[in-house]
PDB file of N, CA, C and O in Angstrom:
ATOM      1  N   MET A   1     240.381  78.303 253.882  1.00  0.00           N
ATOM      2  CA  MET A   1     241.172  77.314 254.594  1.00  0.00           C
ATOM      3  C   MET A   1     242.502  77.141 253.858  1.00  0.00           C
ATOM      4  O   MET A   1     242.554  77.112 252.629  1.00  0.00           O
ATOM      5  N   LEU A   2     243.562  77.029 254.638  1.00  0.00           N
ATOM      6  CA  LEU A   2     244.910  76.851 254.112  1.00  0.00           C
ATOM      7  C   LEU A   2     245.487  75.586 254.724  1.00  0.00           C
ATOM      8  O   LEU A   2     245.451  75.400 255.940  1.00  0.00           O
ATOM      9  N   LYS A   3     246.020  74.719 253.873  1.00  0.00           N
ATOM     10  CA  LYS A   3     246.551  73.434 254.341  1.00  0.00           C
ATOM     11  C   LYS A   3     247.907  73.221 253.682  1.00  0.00           C
ATOM     12  O   LYS A   3     248.001  73.112 252.460  1.00  0.00           O
ATOM     13  N   LYS A   4     248.969  73.162 254.509  1.00  0.00           N
ATOM     14  CA  LYS A   4     250.323  72.995 253.973  1.00  0.00           C
ATOM     15  C   LYS A   4     251.138  72.085 254.883  1.00  0.00           C
ATOM     16  O   LYS A   4     250.848  71.925 256.068  1.00  0.00           O
ATOM     17  N   GLU A   5     252.165  71.499 254.284  1.00  0.00           N
ATOM     18  CA  GLU A   5     253.038  70.592 255.033  1.00  0.00           C
ATOM     19  C   GLU A   5     254.301  71.317 255.498  1.00  0.00           C
ATOM     20  O   GLU A   5     254.866  72.136 254.773  1.00  0.00           O
ATOM     21  N   LEU A   6     254.729  70.999 256.713  1.00  0.00           N
ATOM     22  CA  LEU A   6     255.981  71.495 257.275  1.00  0.00           C
ATOM     23  C   LEU A   6     256.796  70.297 257.746  1.00  0.00           C
ATOM     24  O   LEU A   6     256.252  69.220 257.992  1.00  0.00           O
ATOM     25  N   VAL A   7     258.113  70.497 257.869  1.00  0.00           N
ATOM     26  CA  VAL A   7     258.991  69.424 258.337  1.00  0.00           C
ATOM     27  C   VAL A   7     259.853  69.951 259.473  1.00  0.00           C
ATOM     28  O   VAL A   7     260.452  71.021 259.367  1.00  0.00           O
ATOM     29  N   ILE A   8     259.912  69.193 260.558  1.00  0.00           N
ATOM     30  CA  ILE A   8     260.730  69.547 261.718  1.00  0.00           C
ATOM     31  C   ILE A   8     262.186  69.224 261.412  1.00  0.00           C
ATOM     32  O   ILE A   8     262.499  68.111 260.989  1.00  0.00           O
ATOM     33  N   LYS A   9     263.081  70.192 261.624  1.00  0.00           N
ATOM     34  CA  LYS A   9     264.510  69.974 261.381  1.00  0.00           C
ATOM     35  C   LYS A   9     265.334  69.996 262.672  1.00  0.00           C
ATOM     36  O   LYS A   9     266.530  69.708 262.646  1.00  0.00           O
ATOM     37  N   ASP A  10     264.708  70.332 263.786  1.00  0.00           N
ATOM     38  CA  ASP A  10     265.417  70.347 265.065  1.00  0.00           C
ATOM     39  C   ASP A  10     265.790  68.921 265.470  1.00  0.00           C
ATOM     40  O   ASP A  10     265.005  67.993 265.277  1.00  0.00           O
ATOM     41  N   ASP A  11     266.980  68.750 266.028  1.00  0.00           N
ATOM     42  CA  ASP A  11     267.470  67.419 266.413  1.00  0.00           C
ATOM     43  C   ASP A  11     266.545  66.680 267.364  1.00  0.00           C
ATOM     44  O   ASP A  11     266.457  65.453 267.306  1.00  0.00           O
ATOM     45  N   VAL A  12     265.857  67.399 268.235  1.00  0.00           N
ATOM     46  CA  VAL A  12     264.992  66.732 269.213  1.00  0.00           C
ATOM     47  C   VAL A  12     263.505  66.848 268.868  1.00  0.00           C
ATOM     48  O   VAL A  12     262.645  66.542 269.693  1.00  0.00           O
ATOM     49  N   GLY A  13     263.215  67.289 267.656  1.00  0.00           N
ATOM     50  CA  GLY A  13     261.827  67.337 267.216  1.00  0.00           C
ATOM     51  C   GLY A  13     261.066  68.532 267.769  1.00  0.00           C
ATOM     52  O   GLY A  13     261.656  69.531 268.178  1.00  0.00           O
ATOM     53  N   LEU A  14     259.758  68.410 267.774  1.00  0.00           N
ATOM     54  CA  LEU A  14     258.894  69.488 268.269  1.00  0.00           C
ATOM     55  C   LEU A  14     258.750  69.321 269.776  1.00  0.00           C
ATOM     56  O   LEU A  14     257.767  68.767 270.269  1.00  0.00           O
ATOM     57  N   HIS A  15     259.755  69.814 270.493  1.00  0.00           N
ATOM     58  CA  HIS A  15     259.812  69.667 271.947  1.00  0.00           C
ATOM     59  C   HIS A  15     259.154  70.863 272.636  1.00  0.00           C
ATOM     60  O   HIS A  15     258.556  71.716 271.980  1.00  0.00           O
ATOM     61  N   ALA A  16     259.269  70.916 273.950  1.00  0.00           N
ATOM     62  CA  ALA A  16     258.508  71.878 274.756  1.00  0.00           C
ATOM     63  C   ALA A  16     258.686  73.340 274.350  1.00  0.00           C
ATOM     64  O   ALA A  16     257.700  74.065 274.221  1.00  0.00           O
ATOM     65  N   ARG A  17     259.911  73.776 274.150  1.00  0.00           N
ATOM     66  CA  ARG A  17     260.111  75.202 273.855  1.00  0.00           C
ATOM     67  C   ARG A  17     259.460  75.624 272.535  1.00  0.00           C
ATOM     68  O   ARG A  17     258.648  76.549 272.538  1.00  0.00           O
ATOM     69  N   PRO A  18     259.788  74.976 271.398  1.00  0.00           N
ATOM     70  CA  PRO A  18     259.112  75.411 270.171  1.00  0.00           C
ATOM     71  C   PRO A  18     257.609  75.130 270.198  1.00  0.00           C
ATOM     72  O   PRO A  18     256.832  75.864 269.587  1.00  0.00           O
ATOM     73  N   ALA A  19     257.199  74.085 270.893  1.00  0.00           N
ATOM     74  CA  ALA A  19     255.763  73.791 270.988  1.00  0.00           C
ATOM     75  C   ALA A  19     255.034  74.918 271.720  1.00  0.00           C
ATOM     76  O   ALA A  19     253.925  75.293 271.340  1.00  0.00           O
ATOM     77  N   SER A  20     255.657  75.454 272.769  1.00  0.00           N
ATOM     78  CA  SER A  20     255.012  76.547 273.508  1.00  0.00           C
ATOM     79  C   SER A  20     254.904  77.798 272.637  1.00  0.00           C
ATOM     80  O   SER A  20     253.901  78.509 272.700  1.00  0.00           O
ATOM     81  N   LEU A  21     255.919  78.070 271.831  1.00  0.00           N
ATOM     82  CA  LEU A  21     255.866  79.212 270.917  1.00  0.00           C
ATOM     83  C   LEU A  21     254.847  78.971 269.801  1.00  0.00           C
ATOM     84  O   LEU A  21     254.158  79.894 269.369  1.00  0.00           O
ATOM     85  N   PHE A  22     254.760  77.725 269.342  1.00  0.00           N
ATOM     86  CA  PHE A  22     253.776  77.332 268.329  1.00  0.00           C
ATOM     87  C   PHE A  22     252.364  77.610 268.845  1.00  0.00           C
ATOM     88  O   PHE A  22     251.542  78.204 268.147  1.00  0.00           O
ATOM     89  N   VAL A  23     252.097  77.173 270.071  1.00  0.00           N
ATOM     90  CA  VAL A  23     250.771  77.353 270.676  1.00  0.00           C
ATOM     91  C   VAL A  23     250.464  78.833 270.870  1.00  0.00           C
ATOM     92  O   VAL A  23     249.321  79.258 270.700  1.00  0.00           O
ATOM     93  N   LYS A  24     251.473  79.617 271.224  1.00  0.00           N
ATOM     94  CA  LYS A  24     251.260  81.055 271.401  1.00  0.00           C
ATOM     95  C   LYS A  24     250.812  81.699 270.082  1.00  0.00           C
ATOM     96  O   LYS A  24     249.877  82.500 270.062  1.00  0.00           O
ATOM     97  N   ILE A  25     251.483  81.343 268.989  1.00  0.00           N
ATOM     98  CA  ILE A  25     251.077  81.864 267.678  1.00  0.00           C
ATOM     99  C   ILE A  25     249.654  81.399 267.357  1.00  0.00           C
ATOM    100  O   ILE A  25     248.829  82.185 266.891  1.00  0.00           O
ATOM    101  N   ALA A  26     249.376  80.126 267.610  1.00  0.00           N
ATOM    102  CA  ALA A  26     248.053  79.558 267.321  1.00  0.00           C
ATOM    103  C   ALA A  26     246.960  80.278 268.104  1.00  0.00           C
ATOM    104  O   ALA A  26     245.881  80.540 267.573  1.00  0.00           O
ATOM    105  N   GLN A  27     247.239  80.595 269.361  1.00  0.00           N
ATOM    106  CA  GLN A  27     246.236  81.263 270.190  1.00  0.00           C
ATOM    107  C   GLN A  27     245.988  82.698 269.743  1.00  0.00           C
ATOM    108  O   GLN A  27     244.908  83.244 269.971  1.00  0.00           O
ATOM    109  N   ASP A  28     246.985  83.312 269.107  1.00  0.00           N
ATOM    110  CA  ASP A  28     246.810  84.668 268.575  1.00  0.00           C
ATOM    111  C   ASP A  28     246.000  84.675 267.277  1.00  0.00           C
ATOM    112  O   ASP A  28     245.435  85.702 266.899  1.00  0.00           O
ATOM    113  N   PHE A  29     245.948  83.531 266.601  1.00  0.00           N
ATOM    114  CA  PHE A  29     245.249  83.412 265.318  1.00  0.00           C
ATOM    115  C   PHE A  29     243.741  83.394 265.547  1.00  0.00           C
ATOM    116  O   PHE A  29     243.243  82.646 266.388  1.00  0.00           O
ATOM    117  N   ASN A  30     243.018  84.222 264.794  1.00  0.00           N
ATOM    118  CA  ASN A  30     241.562  84.296 264.909  1.00  0.00           C
ATOM    119  C   ASN A  30     240.936  83.254 263.980  1.00  0.00           C
ATOM    120  O   ASN A  30     240.473  83.571 262.885  1.00  0.00           O
ATOM    121  N   GLY A  31     240.936  82.021 264.440  1.00  0.00           N
ATOM    122  CA  GLY A  31     240.395  80.917 263.655  1.00  0.00           C
ATOM    123  C   GLY A  31     240.856  79.599 264.248  1.00  0.00           C
ATOM    124  O   GLY A  31     241.349  79.551 265.375  1.00  0.00           O
ATOM    125  N   THR A  32     240.691  78.530 263.479  1.00  0.00           N
ATOM    126  CA  THR A  32     241.092  77.215 263.972  1.00  0.00           C
ATOM    127  C   THR A  32     242.459  76.831 263.415  1.00  0.00           C
ATOM    128  O   THR A  32     242.819  77.166 262.287  1.00  0.00           O
ATOM    129  N   VAL A  33     243.204  76.114 264.253  1.00  0.00           N
ATOM    130  CA  VAL A  33     244.519  75.602 263.884  1.00  0.00           C
ATOM    131  C   VAL A  33     244.500  74.110 264.187  1.00  0.00           C
ATOM    132  O   VAL A  33     244.277  73.702 265.327  1.00  0.00           O
ATOM    133  N   VAL A  34     244.735  73.304 263.167  1.00  0.00           N
ATOM    134  CA  VAL A  34     244.762  71.854 263.340  1.00  0.00           C
ATOM    135  C   VAL A  34     246.109  71.340 262.847  1.00  0.00           C
ATOM    136  O   VAL A  34     246.589  71.733 261.784  1.00  0.00           O
ATOM    137  N   VAL A  35     246.708  70.457 263.639  1.00  0.00           N
ATOM    138  CA  VAL A  35     247.949  69.798 263.245  1.00  0.00           C
ATOM    139  C   VAL A  35     247.607  68.343 262.962  1.00  0.00           C
ATOM    140  O   VAL A  35     247.051  67.643 263.807  1.00  0.00           O
ATOM    141  N   GLU A  36     247.948  67.907 261.766  1.00  0.00           N
ATOM    142  CA  GLU A  36     247.664  66.545 261.321  1.00  0.00           C
ATOM    143  C   GLU A  36     249.004  65.824 261.150  1.00  0.00           C
ATOM    144  O   GLU A  36     249.914  66.340 260.502  1.00  0.00           O
ATOM    145  N   PHE A  37     249.116  64.628 261.736  1.00  0.00           N
ATOM    146  CA  PHE A  37     250.392  63.910 261.735  1.00  0.00           C
ATOM    147  C   PHE A  37     250.157  62.423 261.539  1.00  0.00           C
ATOM    148  O   PHE A  37     249.333  61.819 262.227  1.00  0.00           O
ATOM    149  N   GLU A  38     250.886  61.836 260.596  1.00  0.00           N
ATOM    150  CA  GLU A  38     250.800  60.394 260.367  1.00  0.00           C
ATOM    151  C   GLU A  38     251.821  59.701 261.255  1.00  0.00           C
ATOM    152  O   GLU A  38     253.011  60.014 261.218  1.00  0.00           O
ATOM    153  N   LYS A  39     251.341  58.760 262.050  1.00  0.00           N
ATOM    154  CA  LYS A  39     252.213  58.064 262.989  1.00  0.00           C
ATOM    155  C   LYS A  39     251.974  56.566 262.853  1.00  0.00           C
ATOM    156  O   LYS A  39     250.833  56.117 262.741  1.00  0.00           O
ATOM    157  N   THR A  40     253.062  55.797 262.862  1.00  0.00           N
ATOM    158  CA  THR A  40     252.947  54.347 262.766  1.00  0.00           C
ATOM    159  C   THR A  40     252.778  53.754 264.155  1.00  0.00           C
ATOM    160  O   THR A  40     253.581  54.017 265.050  1.00  0.00           O
ATOM    161  N   ASN A  41     251.742  52.960 264.333  1.00  0.00           N
ATOM    162  CA  ASN A  41     251.499  52.273 265.601  1.00  0.00           C
ATOM    163  C   ASN A  41     252.577  51.212 265.780  1.00  0.00           C
ATOM    164  O   ASN A  41     252.724  50.323 264.941  1.00  0.00           O
ATOM    165  N   GLN A  42     253.331  51.305 266.874  1.00  0.00           N
ATOM    166  CA  GLN A  42     254.454  50.392 267.105  1.00  0.00           C
ATOM    167  C   GLN A  42     254.017  48.943 267.271  1.00  0.00           C
ATOM    168  O   GLN A  42     254.772  48.031 266.934  1.00  0.00           O
ATOM    169  N   LYS A  43     252.833  48.720 267.776  1.00  0.00           N
ATOM    170  CA  LYS A  43     252.355  47.346 268.011  1.00  0.00           C
ATOM    171  C   LYS A  43     251.782  46.705 266.753  1.00  0.00           C
ATOM    172  O   LYS A  43     252.055  45.540 266.463  1.00  0.00           O
ATOM    173  N   THR A  44     250.985  47.469 266.009  1.00  0.00           N
ATOM    174  CA  THR A  44     250.290  46.890 264.854  1.00  0.00           C
ATOM    175  C   THR A  44     250.963  47.193 263.520  1.00  0.00           C
ATOM    176  O   THR A  44     250.719  46.507 262.527  1.00  0.00           O
ATOM    177  N   GLY A  45     251.806  48.217 263.500  1.00  0.00           N
ATOM    178  CA  GLY A  45     252.437  48.627 262.253  1.00  0.00           C
ATOM    179  C   GLY A  45     251.530  49.449 261.354  1.00  0.00           C
ATOM    180  O   GLY A  45     251.933  49.855 260.264  1.00  0.00           O
ATOM    181  N   GLU A  46     250.313  49.696 261.804  1.00  0.00           N
ATOM    182  CA  GLU A  46     249.357  50.478 261.020  1.00  0.00           C
ATOM    183  C   GLU A  46     249.650  51.973 261.143  1.00  0.00           C
ATOM    184  O   GLU A  46     250.083  52.458 262.188  1.00  0.00           O
ATOM    185  N   VAL A  47     249.404  52.678 260.061  1.00  0.00           N
ATOM    186  CA  VAL A  47     249.582  54.126 260.061  1.00  0.00           C
ATOM    187  C   VAL A  47     248.290  54.777 260.533  1.00  0.00           C
ATOM    188  O   VAL A  47     247.208  54.502 260.013  1.00  0.00           O
ATOM    189  N   GLU A  48     248.427  55.639 261.526  1.00  0.00           N
ATOM    190  CA  GLU A  48     247.284  56.375 262.065  1.00  0.00           C
ATOM    191  C   GLU A  48     247.443  57.845 261.697  1.00  0.00           C
ATOM    192  O   GLU A  48     248.554  58.374 261.725  1.00  0.00           O
ATOM    193  N   ILE A  49     246.361  58.495 261.359  1.00  0.00           N
ATOM    194  CA  ILE A  49     246.397  59.932 261.125  1.00  0.00           C
ATOM    195  C   ILE A  49     245.834  60.606 262.367  1.00  0.00           C
ATOM    196  O   ILE A  49     244.649  60.488 262.679  1.00  0.00           O
ATOM    197  N   LEU A  50     246.711  61.311 263.063  1.00  0.00           N
ATOM    198  CA  LEU A  50     246.327  61.996 264.295  1.00  0.00           C
ATOM    199  C   LEU A  50     246.049  63.460 263.979  1.00  0.00           C
ATOM    200  O   LEU A  50     246.790  64.088 263.223  1.00  0.00           O
ATOM    201  N   LYS A  51     244.987  64.000 264.553  1.00  0.00           N
ATOM    202  CA  LYS A  51     244.640  65.412 264.391  1.00  0.00           C
ATOM    203  C   LYS A  51     244.510  66.024 265.773  1.00  0.00           C
ATOM    204  O   LYS A  51     243.782  65.514 266.624  1.00  0.00           O
ATOM    205  N   LYS A  52     245.223  67.123 265.988  1.00  0.00           N
ATOM    206  CA  LYS A  52     245.195  67.795 267.286  1.00  0.00           C
ATOM    207  C   LYS A  52     244.951  69.286 267.109  1.00  0.00           C
ATOM    208  O   LYS A  52     245.300  69.876 266.086  1.00  0.00           O
ATOM    209  N   ASP A  53     244.353  69.869 268.117  1.00  0.00           N
ATOM    210  CA  ASP A  53     244.124  71.307 268.170  1.00  0.00           C
ATOM    211  C   ASP A  53     245.470  72.000 268.346  1.00  0.00           C
ATOM    212  O   ASP A  53     246.172  71.758 269.328  1.00  0.00           O
ATOM    213  N   GLY A  54     245.826  72.853 267.408  1.00  0.00           N
ATOM    214  CA  GLY A  54     247.102  73.557 267.466  1.00  0.00           C
ATOM    215  C   GLY A  54     247.193  74.578 268.579  1.00  0.00           C
ATOM    216  O   GLY A  54     248.263  75.135 268.823  1.00  0.00           O
ATOM    217  N   LYS A  55     246.080  74.832 269.260  1.00  0.00           N
ATOM    218  CA  LYS A  55     246.083  75.775 270.372  1.00  0.00           C
ATOM    219  C   LYS A  55     246.262  75.063 271.708  1.00  0.00           C
ATOM    220  O   LYS A  55     246.183  75.689 272.765  1.00  0.00           O
ATOM    221  N   SER A  56     246.504  73.754 271.661  1.00  0.00           N
ATOM    222  CA  SER A  56     246.658  72.941 272.869  1.00  0.00           C
ATOM    223  C   SER A  56     248.090  72.431 272.995  1.00  0.00           C
ATOM    224  O   SER A  56     248.552  71.651 272.162  1.00  0.00           O
ATOM    225  N   MET A  57     248.783  72.869 274.028  1.00  0.00           N
ATOM    226  CA  MET A  57     250.166  72.429 274.270  1.00  0.00           C
ATOM    227  C   MET A  57     250.221  70.911 274.439  1.00  0.00           C
ATOM    228  O   MET A  57     251.088  70.253 273.864  1.00  0.00           O
ATOM    229  N   ILE A  58     249.311  70.362 275.215  1.00  0.00           N
ATOM    230  CA  ILE A  58     249.292  68.914 275.440  1.00  0.00           C
ATOM    231  C   ILE A  58     249.018  68.185 274.125  1.00  0.00           C
ATOM    232  O   ILE A  58     249.632  67.157 273.840  1.00  0.00           O
ATOM    233  N   GLY A  59     248.108  68.716 273.338  1.00  0.00           N
ATOM    234  CA  GLY A  59     247.804  68.109 272.047  1.00  0.00           C
ATOM    235  C   GLY A  59     249.015  68.067 271.131  1.00  0.00           C
ATOM    236  O   GLY A  59     249.297  67.039 270.515  1.00  0.00           O
ATOM    237  N   ILE A  60     249.730  69.177 271.039  1.00  0.00           N
ATOM    238  CA  ILE A  60     250.912  69.256 270.174  1.00  0.00           C
ATOM    239  C   ILE A  60     251.993  68.295 270.652  1.00  0.00           C
ATOM    240  O   ILE A  60     252.553  67.544 269.853  1.00  0.00           O
ATOM    241  N   LEU A  61     252.290  68.314 271.943  1.00  0.00           N
ATOM    242  CA  LEU A  61     253.339  67.436 272.474  1.00  0.00           C
ATOM    243  C   LEU A  61     252.966  65.963 272.358  1.00  0.00           C
ATOM    244  O   LEU A  61     253.839  65.115 272.177  1.00  0.00           O
ATOM    245  N   SER A  62     251.671  65.653 272.460  1.00  0.00           N
ATOM    246  CA  SER A  62     251.238  64.252 272.399  1.00  0.00           C
ATOM    247  C   SER A  62     251.457  63.628 271.019  1.00  0.00           C
ATOM    248  O   SER A  62     251.446  62.404 270.886  1.00  0.00           O
ATOM    249  N   LEU A  63     251.653  64.455 270.000  1.00  0.00           N
ATOM    250  CA  LEU A  63     251.900  63.927 268.662  1.00  0.00           C
ATOM    251  C   LEU A  63     253.271  63.264 268.553  1.00  0.00           C
ATOM    252  O   LEU A  63     253.456  62.343 267.757  1.00  0.00           O
ATOM    253  N   GLY A  64     254.225  63.727 269.349  1.00  0.00           N
ATOM    254  CA  GLY A  64     255.567  63.133 269.315  1.00  0.00           C
ATOM    255  C   GLY A  64     256.273  63.339 267.984  1.00  0.00           C
ATOM    256  O   GLY A  64     256.899  62.415 267.464  1.00  0.00           O
ATOM    257  N   ILE A  65     256.179  64.535 267.432  1.00  0.00           N
ATOM    258  CA  ILE A  65     256.796  64.812 266.134  1.00  0.00           C
ATOM    259  C   ILE A  65     258.306  64.926 266.313  1.00  0.00           C
ATOM    260  O   ILE A  65     258.791  65.750 267.088  1.00  0.00           O
ATOM    261  N   GLU A  66     259.039  64.089 265.588  1.00  0.00           N
ATOM    262  CA  GLU A  66     260.494  64.037 265.689  1.00  0.00           C
ATOM    263  C   GLU A  66     261.141  64.670 264.459  1.00  0.00           C
ATOM    264  O   GLU A  66     260.464  65.049 263.504  1.00  0.00           O
ATOM    265  N   ARG A  67     262.472  64.774 264.509  1.00  0.00           N
ATOM    266  CA  ARG A  67     263.251  65.348 263.406  1.00  0.00           C
ATOM    267  C   ARG A  67     262.898  64.664 262.078  1.00  0.00           C
ATOM    268  O   ARG A  67     262.724  63.447 262.011  1.00  0.00           O
ATOM    269  N   ASP A  68     262.801  65.471 261.043  1.00  0.00           N
ATOM    270  CA  ASP A  68     262.509  65.047 259.670  1.00  0.00           C
ATOM    271  C   ASP A  68     261.106  64.471 259.487  1.00  0.00           C
ATOM    272  O   ASP A  68     260.803  63.903 258.438  1.00  0.00           O
ATOM    273  N   ASN A  69     260.252  64.611 260.493  1.00  0.00           N
ATOM    274  CA  ASN A  69     258.865  64.158 260.357  1.00  0.00           C
ATOM    275  C   ASN A  69     258.025  65.275 259.749  1.00  0.00           C
ATOM    276  O   ASN A  69     257.967  66.373 260.303  1.00  0.00           O
ATOM    277  N   PRO A  70     257.376  65.012 258.623  1.00  0.00           N
ATOM    278  CA  PRO A  70     256.465  66.014 258.076  1.00  0.00           C
ATOM    279  C   PRO A  70     255.129  65.987 258.824  1.00  0.00           C
ATOM    280  O   PRO A  70     254.684  64.940 259.294  1.00  0.00           O
ATOM    281  N   PHE A  71     254.515  67.140 258.921  1.00  0.00           N
ATOM    282  CA  PHE A  71     253.164  67.235 259.473  1.00  0.00           C
ATOM    283  C   PHE A  71     252.408  68.275 258.666  1.00  0.00           C
ATOM    284  O   PHE A  71     253.007  69.122 258.004  1.00  0.00           O
ATOM    285  N   THR A  72     251.104  68.204 258.728  1.00  0.00           N
ATOM    286  CA  THR A  72     250.266  69.135 257.975  1.00  0.00           C
ATOM    287  C   THR A  72     249.653  70.147 258.931  1.00  0.00           C
ATOM    288  O   THR A  72     249.094  69.788 259.967  1.00  0.00           O
ATOM    289  N   LEU A  73     249.767  71.401 258.567  1.00  0.00           N
ATOM    290  CA  LEU A  73     249.189  72.493 259.340  1.00  0.00           C
ATOM    291  C   LEU A  73     247.973  73.004 258.577  1.00  0.00           C
ATOM    292  O   LEU A  73     248.070  73.360 257.403  1.00  0.00           O
ATOM    293  N   ILE A  74     246.831  73.037 259.255  1.00  0.00           N
ATOM    294  CA  ILE A  74     245.582  73.484 258.638  1.00  0.00           C
ATOM    295  C   ILE A  74     245.089  74.720 259.387  1.00  0.00           C
ATOM    296  O   ILE A  74     244.817  74.664 260.586  1.00  0.00           O
ATOM    297  N   LEU A  75     244.979  75.823 258.672  1.00  0.00           N
ATOM    298  CA  LEU A  75     244.496  77.076 259.250  1.00  0.00           C
ATOM    299  C   LEU A  75     243.178  77.442 258.583  1.00  0.00           C
ATOM    300  O   LEU A  75     243.037  77.340 257.365  1.00  0.00           O
ATOM    301  N   ASP A  76     242.225  77.866 259.387  1.00  0.00           N
ATOM    302  CA  ASP A  76     240.937  78.298 258.854  1.00  0.00           C
ATOM    303  C   ASP A  76     240.496  79.529 259.636  1.00  0.00           C
ATOM    304  O   ASP A  76     240.060  79.430 260.783  1.00  0.00           O
ATOM    305  N   GLY A  77     240.617  80.682 259.001  1.00  0.00           N
ATOM    306  CA  GLY A  77     240.251  81.922 259.669  1.00  0.00           C
ATOM    307  C   GLY A  77     240.839  83.118 258.941  1.00  0.00           C
ATOM    308  O   GLY A  77     241.185  83.039 257.762  1.00  0.00           O
ATOM    309  N   GLU A  78     240.947  84.224 259.659  1.00  0.00           N
ATOM    310  CA  GLU A  78     241.468  85.464 259.088  1.00  0.00           C
ATOM    311  C   GLU A  78     242.992  85.426 259.013  1.00  0.00           C
ATOM    312  O   GLU A  78     243.644  84.854 259.886  1.00  0.00           O
ATOM    313  N   ASP A  79     243.548  86.024 257.989  1.00  0.00           N
ATOM    314  CA  ASP A  79     244.999  86.178 257.834  1.00  0.00           C
ATOM    315  C   ASP A  79     245.751  84.848 257.825  1.00  0.00           C
ATOM    316  O   ASP A  79     246.810  84.724 258.441  1.00  0.00           O
ATOM    317  N   GLU A  80     245.205  83.861 257.132  1.00  0.00           N
ATOM    318  CA  GLU A  80     245.819  82.525 257.095  1.00  0.00           C
ATOM    319  C   GLU A  80     247.250  82.560 256.563  1.00  0.00           C
ATOM    320  O   GLU A  80     248.142  81.937 257.139  1.00  0.00           O
ATOM    321  N   GLU A  81     247.472  83.287 255.466  1.00  0.00           N
ATOM    322  CA  GLU A  81     248.815  83.347 254.864  1.00  0.00           C
ATOM    323  C   GLU A  81     249.816  83.977 255.827  1.00  0.00           C
ATOM    324  O   GLU A  81     250.938  83.490 255.969  1.00  0.00           O
ATOM    325  N   LEU A  82     249.412  85.052 256.483  1.00  0.00           N
ATOM    326  CA  LEU A  82     250.278  85.733 257.441  1.00  0.00           C
ATOM    327  C   LEU A  82     250.662  84.799 258.580  1.00  0.00           C
ATOM    328  O   LEU A  82     251.831  84.719 258.956  1.00  0.00           O
ATOM    329  N   TYR A  83     249.688  84.100 259.124  1.00  0.00           N
ATOM    330  CA  TYR A  83     249.969  83.212 260.252  1.00  0.00           C
ATOM    331  C   TYR A  83     250.726  81.959 259.820  1.00  0.00           C
ATOM    332  O   TYR A  83     251.544  81.438 260.578  1.00  0.00           O
ATOM    333  N   PHE A  84     250.462  81.474 258.615  1.00  0.00           N
ATOM    334  CA  PHE A  84     251.250  80.333 258.149  1.00  0.00           C
ATOM    335  C   PHE A  84     252.719  80.729 258.063  1.00  0.00           C
ATOM    336  O   PHE A  84     253.598  79.946 258.424  1.00  0.00           O
ATOM    337  N   ALA A  85     252.987  81.942 257.585  1.00  0.00           N
ATOM    338  CA  ALA A  85     254.370  82.429 257.501  1.00  0.00           C
ATOM    339  C   ALA A  85     255.008  82.484 258.890  1.00  0.00           C
ATOM    340  O   ALA A  85     256.192  82.178 259.037  1.00  0.00           O
ATOM    341  N   LYS A  86     254.238  82.870 259.906  1.00  0.00           N
ATOM    342  CA  LYS A  86     254.760  82.902 261.280  1.00  0.00           C
ATOM    343  C   LYS A  86     255.094  81.498 261.769  1.00  0.00           C
ATOM    344  O   LYS A  86     256.137  81.289 262.389  1.00  0.00           O
ATOM    345  N   PHE A  87     254.214  80.529 261.495  1.00  0.00           N
ATOM    346  CA  PHE A  87     254.482  79.140 261.887  1.00  0.00           C
ATOM    347  C   PHE A  87     255.712  78.607 261.156  1.00  0.00           C
ATOM    348  O   PHE A  87     256.565  77.949 261.752  1.00  0.00           O
ATOM    349  N   GLU A  88     255.791  78.897 259.870  1.00  0.00           N
ATOM    350  CA  GLU A  88     256.917  78.419 259.058  1.00  0.00           C
ATOM    351  C   GLU A  88     258.236  79.005 259.563  1.00  0.00           C
ATOM    352  O   GLU A  88     259.238  78.296 259.657  1.00  0.00           O
ATOM    353  N   GLU A  89     258.234  80.289 259.884  1.00  0.00           N
ATOM    354  CA  GLU A  89     259.433  80.937 260.417  1.00  0.00           C
ATOM    355  C   GLU A  89     259.854  80.288 261.735  1.00  0.00           C
ATOM    356  O   GLU A  89     261.039  80.041 261.958  1.00  0.00           O
ATOM    357  N   LEU A  90     258.894  80.015 262.596  1.00  0.00           N
ATOM    358  CA  LEU A  90     259.193  79.369 263.874  1.00  0.00           C
ATOM    359  C   LEU A  90     259.809  77.989 263.656  1.00  0.00           C
ATOM    360  O   LEU A  90     260.857  77.682 264.224  1.00  0.00           O
ATOM    361  N   ILE A  91     259.173  77.166 262.848  1.00  0.00           N
ATOM    362  CA  ILE A  91     259.655  75.803 262.606  1.00  0.00           C
ATOM    363  C   ILE A  91     261.046  75.832 261.980  1.00  0.00           C
ATOM    364  O   ILE A  91     261.905  75.031 262.347  1.00  0.00           O
ATOM    365  N   ASN A  92     261.273  76.741 261.044  1.00  0.00           N
ATOM    366  CA  ASN A  92     262.574  76.827 260.375  1.00  0.00           C
ATOM    367  C   ASN A  92     263.661  77.424 261.256  1.00  0.00           C
ATOM    368  O   ASN A  92     264.846  77.246 260.973  1.00  0.00           O
ATOM    369  N   SER A  93     263.286  78.126 262.313  1.00  0.00           N
ATOM    370  CA  SER A  93     264.291  78.722 263.205  1.00  0.00           C
ATOM    371  C   SER A  93     264.907  77.689 264.145  1.00  0.00           C
ATOM    372  O   SER A  93     265.916  77.968 264.794  1.00  0.00           O
ATOM    373  N   TYR A  94     264.312  76.505 264.224  1.00  0.00           N
ATOM    374  CA  TYR A  94     264.833  75.432 265.080  1.00  0.00           C
ATOM    375  C   TYR A  94     265.485  74.356 264.219  1.00  0.00           C
ATOM    376  O   TYR A  94     265.023  73.215 264.190  1.00  0.00           O
ATOM    377  N   GLU A  95     266.555  74.718 263.521  1.00  0.00           N
ATOM    378  CA  GLU A  95     267.275  73.744 262.692  1.00  0.00           C
ATOM    379  C   GLU A  95     268.583  73.381 263.340  1.00  0.00           C
ATOM    380  O   GLU A  95     269.337  72.573 262.797  1.00  0.00           O
TER     381      GLU A  95
END
């Protein structure tokens, strides 16, 4: 299992286009992909840790990851380092 943090640098965050490419990479990965994101509840002020399936477009978009928000990518399967590099390249290409 590989667990690392990434940060979104795109002005509009993890929006539809990069999210669709993210999901495509995730679906090619032979294993599980989990995106973990800490989000503050606007009503209560409490921090929630959200975990979504990285192979789900709706799951990724529902996180609402914005610019400069760190999130944790968890890969468990074959070629974790190779696929993490692909995710990192994608995220860094949207600056």
